[in-house]
C-alpha positions in Angstrom: -10.3 71.5 103.9 -12.5 68.9 102.3 -12.4 66.7 105.4 -13.9 69.7 107.3 -16.4 70.2 104.5 -17.7 66.5 104.7 -18.0 66.6 108.5 -19.8 69.9 109.2 -22.8 69.4 111.2 -22.0 65.6 111.7 -19.5 65.8 114.5 -18.5 62.6 116.5 -16.8 62.2 119.8 -14.6 59.4 118.9 -11.4 59.4 117.2 -11.4 59.8 113.6 -9.4 57.7 111.1 -8.3 60.2 108.3 -6.0 57.5 106.6 -9.0 55.1 106.2 -11.0 58.0 104.5 -8.0 58.6 102.3 -7.8 54.9 101.4 -11.5 55.0 100.6 -10.7 57.6 98.1 -7.9 55.9 96.6 -10.0 52.9 96.0 -12.8 54.8 94.6 -10.5 56.5 91.9 -9.3 53.1 91.1 -12.8 51.8 90.5 -13.6 54.7 88.2 -10.4 54.1 86.3 -11.1 50.4 86.1 -14.6 51.0 84.7 -13.4 53.3 82.0 -10.6 50.9 80.9 -13.2 48.1 81.0 -14.8 49.8 78.0 -11.8 48.7 75.9 -11.5 45.3 77.2 -12.2 42.2 75.0 -13.1 40.0 78.1 -12.6 39.9 81.9 -9.1 38.1 81.0 -7.5 41.2 79.4 -8.6 44.1 81.6 -6.4 46.9 82.5 -6.5 47.4 86.2 -7.5 43.9 86.3 -8.8 43.4 89.8 -10.3 47.0 90.1 -13.8 45.5 91.0 -12.3 44.2 94.3 -12.4 47.7 95.7 -16.0 47.1 96.4 -14.9 44.1 98.8 -12.3 46.5 100.2 -15.2 48.9 101.0 -17.2 46.2 102.8 -14.2 45.6 104.9 -13.9 49.1 105.9 -17.6 49.5 106.4 -17.6 46.6 108.9 -14.6 48.1 110.7 -15.8 51.6 111.0 -19.6 50.7 111.8 -18.3 48.4 114.6 -15.9 51.3 115.8 -18.7 53.8 115.8 -21.6 52.1 117.0 -20.7 48.9 119.2 -20.6 50.7 122.4 -23.7 53.0 121.7 -26.7 50.6 121.8 -27.4 51.3 125.5 -28.4 54.8 124.6 -29.2 54.3 120.8 -32.3 52.9 119.4 -32.3 50.6 116.2 -34.6 53.4 114.6 -31.9 56.1 115.4 -29.3 53.8 113.8 -31.2 53.5 110.7 -31.8 57.4 110.5 -28.0 57.9 110.9 -27.2 55.5 108.1 -30.0 57.0 105.8 -28.8 60.5 106.4 -25.3 59.5 105.6 -25.8 57.6 102.5 -29.3 58.1 100.8 -29.1 61.9 99.7 -26.4 60.9 97.1 -28.4 57.9 95.9 -31.1 60.1 94.9 -29.0 62.7 92.9 -27.0 59.6 91.4 -30.3 58.3 90.0 -31.3 61.7 88.6 -27.9 62.1 86.9 -28.4 58.5 85.4 -31.9 59.4 84.0 -30.8 62.8 82.6 -27.8 60.9 80.7 -29.9 57.8 79.8 -30.9 58.7 76.3 -27.4 60.0 75.4 -26.1 56.4 75.9 -28.0 54.9 73.1 -26.0 52.2 71.5 -26.2 48.6 70.3 -24.5 47.5 73.5 -27.5 49.0 75.5 -30.2 47.3 73.3 -33.2 48.5 75.4 -32.5 52.3 75.6 -34.2 53.3 72.5 -37.3 51.4 73.1 -37.8 52.7 76.6 -40.5 55.4 77.0 -40.0 58.4 79.2 -42.7 57.4 81.6 -40.9 54.0 82.1 -37.5 55.8 82.7 -39.1 57.9 85.3 -40.6 54.9 87.1 -37.1 53.2 87.1 -35.5 56.6 88.5 -38.0 56.9 91.4 -37.6 53.1 92.2 -33.8 53.8 92.0 -34.2 56.5 94.6 -35.5 54.3 97.2 -32.7 51.7 96.3 -35.3 49.0 96.0 -33.8 46.6 93.2 -35.9 46.5 90.1 -36.6 43.1 88.8 -35.5 42.0 85.2 -38.8 43.1 83.7 -37.9 46.7 84.4 -34.3 46.4 83.1 -34.5 49.4 80.7 -30.7 49.1 79.6 -30.3 45.4 78.9 -27.5 44.5 81.2 -29.8 42.9 83.8 -28.9 45.4 86.3 -30.8 45.8 89.5 -30.2 49.6 89.2 -30.0 50.2 85.4 -29.6 53.8 85.7 -26.6 53.6 88.1 -24.9 50.2 88.2 -23.0 50.7 91.5 -26.3 51.1 93.3 -26.1 47.3 93.7 -23.3 47.6 96.1 -25.1 50.1 98.3 -28.2 47.8 98.3 -25.8 45.2 100.0 -24.4 47.9 102.2 -27.8 48.5 103.5 -28.4 44.6 103.9 -25.2 44.6 106.0 -26.3 47.5 108.1 -29.9 45.8 108.7 -28.1 42.6 109.7 -25.8 44.5 112.0 -28.5 46.5 113.7 -31.0 43.5 114.2 -28.7 40.6 114.8 -24.9 40.9 114.3 -24.2 43.6 116.9 -25.5 41.2 119.7 -23.0 38.4 118.6 -20.3 37.6 120.9 -16.6 37.8 119.6 -16.7 34.0 119.3 -19.9 33.8 117.6 -18.8 36.7 115.1 -15.6 34.8 114.6 -17.5 31.8 113.6 -19.5 33.8 111.0 -16.3 35.1 109.7 -14.9 31.5 109.3 -18.0 30.3 107.6 -18.4 33.2 105.3 -14.8 33.0 104.4 -15.1 29.4 103.5 -18.1 30.3 101.2 -15.9 33.0 99.6 -12.9 30.7 98.8 -15.3 28.0 97.7 -17.1 30.3 95.2 -13.9 31.9 93.8 -11.9 28.7 93.4 -14.7 26.4 92.2 -17.0 29.0 90.6 -17.7 29.4 86.8 -15.7 32.5 86.4 -12.7 32.4 88.8 -13.3 35.8 90.2 -15.8 37.8 92.5 -17.2 39.9 89.6 -21.1 40.1 89.9 -23.7 40.8 92.4 -25.6 43.5 90.4 -28.7 41.6 89.2 -31.8 40.5 91.0 -31.7 36.8 90.1 -30.6 33.8 92.3 -27.0 33.3 90.9 -26.1 37.1 91.2 -27.8 37.4 94.6 -25.5 34.6 95.8 -22.5 36.4 94.5 -23.6 39.6 96.2 -24.1 38.1 99.6 -20.9 36.1 99.3 -19.0 39.5 98.7 -20.8 41.1 101.5 -20.7 38.9 104.3 -17.0 37.8 104.8 -15.7 41.5 104.3 -18.2 43.1 106.5 -18.0 40.5 109.3 -14.4 40.5 109.1 -14.1 44.3 109.4 -16.6 44.2 112.3 -14.5 41.5 114.1 -11.4 43.6 113.5 -12.8 46.6 115.3 -13.6 44.4 118.3 -10.4 42.3 118.7 -7.6 44.4 117.4 -5.8 47.3 119.3 -4.4 49.7 116.7 -0.7 50.3 116.8 1.6 52.9 115.4 2.7 52.6 111.7 4.7 55.2 109.9 3.9 56.3 106.4 0.6 54.2 106.8 -1.2 56.3 104.0 1.5 55.8 101.4 2.2 52.2 102.4 -1.5 51.3 102.2 -2.2 53.2 99.0 0.7 51.4 97.2 -0.6 48.0 98.6 -4.4 48.8 97.3 -2.9 50.0 93.9 -0.7 46.8 93.4 -3.3 44.2 94.4 -6.0 45.9 92.3 -3.9 46.4 89.3 -2.0 43.1 89.0 -3.0 41.2 85.7 -5.4 38.2 86.1 -3.9 35.0 87.2 -4.2 31.8 85.1 -6.3 31.7 82.0 -9.7 30.3 80.7 -8.4 26.6 81.8 -7.0 27.6 85.2 -9.8 29.8 86.7 -9.0 28.6 90.2 -5.7 30.2 90.2 -7.2 33.7 89.9 -10.0 32.7 92.4 -7.5 31.5 95.0 -5.6 34.9 94.5 -8.8 37.1 94.8 -10.0 35.2 97.9 -6.6 35.5 99.6 -6.4 39.2 99.0 -10.1 39.8 100.3 -9.5 37.3 103.4 -6.0 38.5 104.5 -4.7 41.7 102.7 -7.7 44.0 102.9 -8.1 43.4 106.7 -4.4 44.0 107.1 -4.7 47.2 105.1 -7.6 48.4 107.4 -5.4 47.7 110.4 -2.4 49.5 109.0 -4.5 52.5 108.0 -6.2 52.7 111.3 -2.7 52.5 113.0 -1.2 55.4 111.1 -1.6 59.1 111.6 -1.5 62.2 109.6 -0.8 65.6 110.9 -1.4 68.9 109.2 0.1 69.3 105.9 -0.2 67.8 102.3 -1.0 64.2 103.6 -3.8 65.6 105.7 -5.3 67.6 103.0 -4.9 64.7 100.6 -6.6 62.3 103.0 -9.2 64.7 103.7 -10.1 65.5 100.0 -10.0 61.8 98.8 -12.2 61.0 101.9 -14.6 63.6 101.2 -15.3 62.9 97.4 -14.9 59.1 97.8 -18.6 58.3 98.3 -19.9 60.8 95.9 -17.7 60.0 93.0 -18.2 56.3 93.5 -22.1 56.6 93.4 -22.3 59.2 90.5 -19.4 58.1 88.1 -21.3 55.3 86.4 -23.6 57.2 84.2 -20.5 58.8 82.6 -19.0 55.3 82.1 -22.1 54.2 80.2 -21.6 57.0 77.8 -18.0 56.5 77.6 -18.4 52.9 76.9 -21.0 53.5 74.3 -18.6 55.8 72.5 -15.8 53.5 72.5 -17.9 50.5 71.4 -19.7 52.3 68.6 -16.6 53.8 67.2 -13.9 50.9 68.0 -11.8 53.4 69.8 -8.5 51.7 71.2 -7.1 52.6 74.5 -4.3 54.7 72.8 -7.0 56.9 71.3 -9.4 56.9 74.0 -7.3 57.7 77.0 -7.4 61.5 76.8 -11.2 61.2 77.0 -11.0 58.6 79.7 -8.7 61.1 81.6 -11.1 63.9 81.1 -14.1 61.9 82.1 -12.2 61.1 85.5 -11.3 64.6 86.1 -14.9 65.6 85.4 -16.1 63.0 87.8 -13.9 64.2 90.5 -15.1 67.8 90.0 -18.9 66.8 89.8 -18.3 64.7 93.0 -16.9 67.8 94.9 -19.8 70.0 93.5 -22.5 67.4 94.6 -20.7 67.2 98.1 -20.4 70.8 98.7 -23.6 72.2 97.3 -25.8 69.2 97.8 -24.9 66.5 100.0 -23.4 68.4 103.1 -26.4 71.0 103.1 -28.9 68.2 102.7 -27.4 66.1 105.5 -27.2 69.1 107.6 -30.9 69.8 107.2 -31.8 66.2 107.7 -29.8 66.1 110.8 -31.3 69.1 112.3 -34.7 68.1 111.3 -34.5 64.4 112.5 -31.6 64.0 114.9 -30.9 67.0 116.9 -34.1 67.2 118.5 -32.9 64.2 120.6 -29.8 66.1 121.4 -27.6 63.6 119.7 -25.5 64.5 116.7 -25.0 62.0 113.9 -21.9 60.4 112.9 -19.4 60.6 109.9 -17.5 57.6 111.1 -19.0 54.6 109.5 -19.2 56.3 106.0 -18.9 53.9 103.2 -18.3 54.3 99.6 -18.8 51.0 99.2 -17.7 52.4 99.6 
């Protein structure tokens, strides 16, 4: 089973939440589909799967919840250094391979919509690739694509950067907060989220991928409320017993991410209000429902296991293929009706590549890193707290 594959060598003594793994996979697949359809969109007002980008905010809620659940009660015996080792072992191997994939495909994406590709020498590409492997954001002077991304070889790297920011904040400060203090942080961060969504210039949470003040504000706004809310949820809520939780939560996620945009160019606040309410109320509710459900052996368990296993790999490796698809669509003016078979094949190829990377690269590398850097202390690392972020 895929769930077994993803956890080999990384066992944990706590109860696992397979439905949350499965929901992470559902959201990751929706992100890939959203990005492929985005290539055909004339503007942010007419996108198919219009709110698909909000899956990132759902990932942050999941991340806060599972990290709080997995680590809150371990700090008497776990050092900050050990925590960071655990998180690096879990997340970083796939970041390295994603940057390599992005570099290998870079020159095949040459297009007027990526104006800097053709003028980028190989040595500069390699410099950006190596920096990207560290997840350190590159400045605008190293934007070799022309989209102002902090990781121009693999755009979604920005959300992993903020995932690391959340992990650092948790380990150094937030883990010590009382429930009341954490609740205050959630309230303030929620207010900042609503304010930006409702009064901001776009009426949505799209953004966070560039190393410039406005985009950094968006990235932090998108991180702080979901991450803090998920962490608080792990501390204050006792999970219940919800039947058919995986199906119920999957339907909710699909609906809220696929609904058309609310309002228009002159009513931006309407969409902003919708998105802030979904992030503040619906996503934490979905995490609670998912944690309250159970899957037994059978089809549901296999689906959750597979989706959970590929969720992070497919999220972090899919965007180089989206760049390529987008260039093809834009250069040839391909409509959705003509492009969907290629989009579907791209999605299927990303799923297959994610499984290959997981099986033959990610799991073996994490196993080796665990044995090399963790098991000497007699402590196994954890799979709970995985993000695909997300």
